[in-house]
MIFI-350079 format. One record per residue (C-alpha): residue in one letter; x, y, z. Coordinates in steps of 0.001 Angstrom, whole numbers, padded with zeros to 6 digits, always signed. Example, Ala and Ser with C-alpha at 12.3 -4.5 7.8 and 13.67 -1.06 7.14 Angstrom:
BEGIN
A+012300-004500+007800/S+013670-001060+007140/
//
This chain:
BEGIN
X+000007+000006+000008/X+001201+003524-000821/X+000638+005246+002545/X+001233+008740+001201/X-001300+008282-001642/X-003851+006763+000709/X-003345+009584+003231/X-003770+012378+000661/X-006890+010791-000840/X-008442+010296+002620/X-007386+013743+003874/X-008865+015411+000772/X-012246+013783+001349/X-011935+014574+005066/X-011278+018225+004135/X-014547+018339+002186/X-016337+016726+005119/X-014842+019245+007583/X-015716+022153+005315/X-019292+020943+005179/X-019123+020634+008964/X-018149+024302+009189/X-020972+025232+006847/X-023322+023188+009026/X-022154+024861+012255/X-022001+028314+010589/X-025590+028031+009367/X-026743+026826+012781/X-024844+029699+014480/X-026473+032207+012103/X-029939+030984+013110/X-029345+030394+016838/X-026110+032172+017949/X-025306+031484+021595/X-028961+031270+022581/X-030764+028898+024942/X-031920+026915+021878/X-028274+026523+020856/X-027283+025413+024351/X-029982+022708+024362/X-029232+021334+020908/X-025449+021410+021212/X-025598+019760+024637/X-027657+016952+023048/X-025119+016655+020227/X-022692+015170+022719/X-024103+011736+021789/X-022946+011773+018127/X-019815+013754+019100/X-018833+011074+021641/X-019566+008342+019145/X-017283+010086+016666/X-014563+010228+019307/X-015049+006529+020086/X-014650+005586+016445/X-011794+008000+015708/X-009962+006973+018872/X-010264+003352+017795/X-013012+001520+019761/X-013982-000379+016589/X-010951+000124+014333/X-008306-000827+016913/X-009775-004289+017289/X-011456-004790+013883/X-008778-003548+011481/X-006012-005956+012736/X-008617-008763+012765/X-009699-008034+009151/X-006032-007686+008057/X-005326-011185+009417/X-008154-012652+007264/X-007482-010522+004171/X-005770-013325+002225/X-008768-015645+002564/X-011961-014212+000938/X-014464-016521+002645/X-012855-016101+006036/X-012800-012349+005488/X-016541-012271+004771/X-017198-014403+007800/X-015192-012026+010005/X-017208-009033+008680/X-020516-010777+009371/X-019394-011747+012861/X-018267-008251+013860/X-021395-006643+012356/X-023719-008948+014330/X-021832-008362+017564/X-021727-004571+016992/X-025450-004414+016133/X-026637-006074+019343/X-024146-004170+021517/X-025107-000797+020014/X-028842-001590+020311/X-028418-002447+023995/X-026534+000807+024602/X-029203+002794+022749/X-031973+001311+024874/X-029957+002060+028027/X-029548+005734+027035/X-033251+006057+026215/X-034453+004540+029499/X-032198+006750+031598/X-032497+009879+029456/X-033658+012171+032331/X-030749+011117+034535/X-028162+011628+031803/X-029563+015020+030850/X-029555+016297+034413/X-026056+014981+035000/X-024792+016573+031790/X-026239+020051+032340/X-027175+020601+035999/X-027344+024378+035417/X-030249+024112+032948/X-033844+024974+033941/X-036540+022340+034242/X-038131+023483+030980/X-034778+023094+029127/X-034227+019673+030684/X-037676+018406+029715/X-037001+019323+026055/X-033636+017607+026273/X-035173+014331+027450/X-037151+013869+024235/X-034236+014903+021994/X-031831+012644+023868/X-034118+009644+023253/X-034307+010403+019521/X-030609+011032+018961/X-029666+007871+020852/X-030747+006010+017687/X-027676+007546+016026/X-025579+005029+017933/X-026811+001968+016028/X-026198+003480+012601/X-022927+005040+013722/X-021408+001861+015120/X-022373-000215+012106/X-020891+002456+009867/X-017706+002288+011938/X-017436-001496+011409/X-017932-001226+007654/X-015448+001667+007421/X-012868-000349+009357/X-013408-003304+007039/X-012927-001212+003923/X-009836+000499+005424/X-008354-002944+006218/X-008814-003692+002488/X-006926-000446+001694/X-010057+001449+000620/X-010030+004859+002306/X-011461+007633+000100/X-014931+006275-000695/X-015886+005530+002957/X-014805+009084+003867/X-017837+010352+001854/X-020061+009063+004678/X-019543+011988+007103/X-020109+014386+004188/X-023556+012820+003684/X-024370+013321+007384/X-023351+016985+007283/X-025267+017766+004097/X-028421+016170+005605/X-028134+018303+008745/X-027460+021453+006670/X-030611+020868+004658/X-032622+020242+007833/X-031295+023400+009513/X-032123+025585+006520/X-035616+024116+006170/X-036192+024610+009883/X-035552+028372+009536/X-034728+028942+013187/X-037664+026868+014436/X-037602+024328+017300/X-034277+022508+017413/X-036122+019243+017898/X-036611+019140+014133/X-032875+019315+013512/X-032302+016379+015851/X-034425+014211+013509/X-032240+015184+010552/X-029100+014220+012490/X-030425+010649+012907/X-031575+010569+009265/X-028080+011518+008124/X-026543+008700+010142/X-028746+006120+008471/X-028080+007555+005000/X-024346+007196+005764/X-024849+003566+006676/X-026703+002940+003395/X-023793+004517+001464/X-021175+002289+003180/X-023330-000797+002639/X-023585+000074-001052/X-019756+000222-001168/X-019563-003356+000091/X-021750-004416-002866/X-019732-002284-005301/X-016384-003774-004284/X-017805-007295-004300/X-017522-008094-000628/X-021172-009155-000324/X-024088-010100-002574/X-027035-009525-000220/X-027851-007744+003023/X-028650-011101+004604/X-025084-012188+003904/X-023833-009292+006052/X-025656-010639+009069/X-025395-014345+008231/X-024247-015371+011691/X-021411-015481+014181/X-018188-017438+014010/X-017441-018099+017681/X-013677-018257+017209/X-013572-014911+015356/X-015999-013398+017889/X-013696-014538+020704/X-010706-012850+019096/X-012717-009667+018576/X-014020-009620+022147/X-010580-010165+023611/X-009296-007237+021552/X-012178-004823+021958/X-012809-005155+025695/X-009472-003663+026814/X-009928-000856+024287/X-013489-000319+025516/X-012164-000071+029084/X-009675+002577+027979/X-012144+004540+025857/X-014790+004348+028604/X-012805+007117+030247/X-013447+009484+027294/X-017164+010281+027859/X-016507+011682+031285/X-014198+014397+029920/X-016646+016236+027616/X-019431+015620+030119/X-017297+017207+032827/X-016397+020123+030516/X-020058+020858+029837/X-020839+020421+033520/X-018383+023176+034367/X-019459+025445+031507/X-023177+025056+032196/X-022511+027101+035351/X-020625+029805+033387/X-022452+032675+031593/X-025220+031703+029114/X-023875+030488+025780/X-020669+028903+027201/X-021773+025349+026322/X-022605+026485+022780/X-019196+028230+022473/X-017431+024996+023460/X-019336+023049+020778/X-018523+025643+018127/X-014837+025547+018983/X-014866+021727+018966/X-015625+021978+015221/X-012673+024324+014630/X-010332+022196+016718/X-011341+019055+014817/X-010596+020581+011410/X-006797+020120+011466/X-007184+017157+013802/X-009465+015339+011343/X-007758+016304+008092/X-004214+015520+009271/X-004101+013578+012530/X-007096+011226+012400/X-006688+010621+008639/X-003015+009714+009127/X-003779+007495+012117/X-006505+005748+010145/X-004216+005076+007165/X-001199+003785+009149/X-003166+001298+011314/X-003515-001411+008563/X+000161-000913+007640/X+001302-001100+011269/X-000803-004262+011760/X+001351-006039+009154/X+004721-004935+010643/X+006528-006296+013680/X+009395-005379+015980/X+011902-002847+014750/X+010091-002296+011456/X+006899-001273+013243/X+008781+000975+015697/X+010763+002729+012939/X+007661+003320+010834/X+005756+004649+013854/X+008469+006997+015081/X+009056+008365+011582/X+005364+009177+011352/X+005343+010815+014780/X+008386+012932+013977/X+007014+014233+010672/X+003668+015000+012334/X+005368+017011+015066/X+007199+019122+012491/X+004020+019731+010492/X+001868+020713+013477/X+004151+023244+015116/X+003516+025974+012480/X-000175+025031+012391/X-000477+025726+016130/X+001264+029090+015756/X-001099+030108+012998/X-004117+029142+015109/X-002810+031249+018020/X-002059+034319+015893/X-005237+034231+013820/X-007745+032770+016293/X-010045+035786+016258/X-010080+036301+012440/X-010736+032575+011956/X-013646+032498+014383/X-015066+035723+012930/X-014856+034376+009356/X-016475+031036+010208/X-019193+032042+012676/X-019855+035790+012877/X-023151+036271+011053/X-026820+036405+011984/X-027266+035919+015743/X-023542+035265+016291/X-022270+038716+017347/X-018764+040260+017512/X-018852+039721+021291/X-019571+036020+020679/X-016575+035866+018284/X-014255+037419+020838/X-015322+034958+023556/X-015077+031947+021253/X-011641+033051+019939/X-010194+032976+023440/X-011417+029422+023940/X-010094+028428+020486/X-006704+029859+021317/X-006433+027872+024533/X-007700+024666+022911/X-005109+024992+020107/X-002447+024191+022729/X-003875+020646+022868/X-003541+020016+019113/X+000027+018703+019010/X-000140+016343+022006/X-003532+015054+020868/X-002115+014246+017435/X+000912+012424+018802/X-001298+010399+021199/X-003507+009282+018271/X-000447+007999+016402/X+001293+006327+019339/X-001952+004585+020296/X-002130+003054+016817/X+001299+001510+017400/X+000033-000256+020509/X-003207-001312+018850/X-001373-002763+015855/X+000786-004902+018192/X-002359-005971+020107/X-001247-004233+023330/X-004066-002376+025041/X-003050-001974+028705/X-000687+000958+028120/X-003241+003097+026191/X-005756+002388+028941/X-003387+003510+031708/X-002271+006554+029653/X-005925+007506+029120/X-006654+007209+032821/X-003665+009433+033582/X-004888+012092+031145/X-008452+011956+032486/X-007181+012389+036052/X-005164+015464+035032/X-008078+017006+033158/X-010540+016449+036047/X-008107+017862+038549/X-007057+020892+036492/X-010409+021604+034855/X-012149+023125+037850/X-009002+025013+038929/X-008320+026570+035512/X-011975+027407+034775/X-012106+029197+038129/X-008978+031116+037254/X-009367+031740+033507/X-013072+031240+032890/X-014174+029329+029793/X-010610+029377+028374/X-009406+027214+031243/X-011059+024184+029635/X-008623+024358+026724/X-005548+024671+028953/X-006644+021676+031010/X-007080+019585+027837/X-003579+020554+026648/X-002021+019477+029956/X-003962+016219+029997/X-002956+015153+026466/X+000657+016076+027177/X+000718+013732+030129/X-000877+011031+027994/X+001745+011484+025280/X+004631+011248+027777/X+003249+008009+029252/X+002797+006471+025788/X+006244+007566+024578/X+008036+006154+027627/X+006173+002848+027290/X+007005+002628+023569/X+010699+003330+024180/X+010786+000773+027038/X+009779-001992+024593/X+013051-001534+022725/X+015431-000716+025551/X+018701-002727+025658/X+017536-004748+028632/X+014457-005927+026730/X+016275-006651+023484/
//
């Protein structure tokens, strides 16, 4: 596989997806600004945002891609592995969806304790609807991982673009009306994405009918998948608490703070998605085929190049934070004062960009070698730092403190991962 070619094709499609994401958020900001409606909707959007983090951080890919790579030379075995993982993922995601629906009031109150009873009652209904996103999103993650393991990267990357275009259409048609209507379009977009990815399986000849995709479970393959995914799930289970905690802190800040965080998340994820996540996604199948010194050399080369690329990116984000936020968001109900407040948060969050990128790449090295304990411990360390520093820095710097806490947390995570990676090849171990 030509890694550079795969990376540029994937990053190009990711760029289109991110641009559409900016258009989506910009249109929403123009209609709702930093209003109460925006706070409600963007707090609810934590469900698809967390699912995106799960998939991008590797809950599915870290276990599924190496598994699919192992079966890639045997077509029938490869199809059987896809069917097994899809069946397991469907029932697991359905159970999680039902859990979120049943306990919707509890989750909403925990997420935003500063909201009024009227706002919380609206959130309950929207939370139950958007929970359906999980089933479509997880199945899409499995199919994307399968196609990536077969060195197909660009076409699956069209999926997020479909989701964004659906939400954009829904937001425009809603014309500033109740945000409940937009929630429905979010779920619709997720299912349209799943249909697109399923169509790709037919196009590339990996299945002949939908029934073949859910033909049954191979217990041996399922066992390998479970043994791989459970440690990763334990590590990634830490992730939801961080954005929940961030929104918990900001819900007690001035009105519009939760919305500002969600807007800045989109800006932060532009370079992260185009460069970092795309690169991590492309190198995982390659790393899964390498061993020992070859894997280490390939990984460290990728980490070094990424560090050099991201340093000037971070400087640009710091220097031009306010013009960037103004250009993307300042229209309609999003005022100059909103831009100024959001730019400060963007500037602080930019500090987390480099360590986040390096953590994504180092984690792929451990996933490829089927080692999951170190990423789990590194994730716990980062979460502990962010929980400890979050309240302190928000009290001292206001909303901007969230970004500084994130930067410190990911730096700690990177240091733990790097030391562990170097320890594997120390003279004593070799």
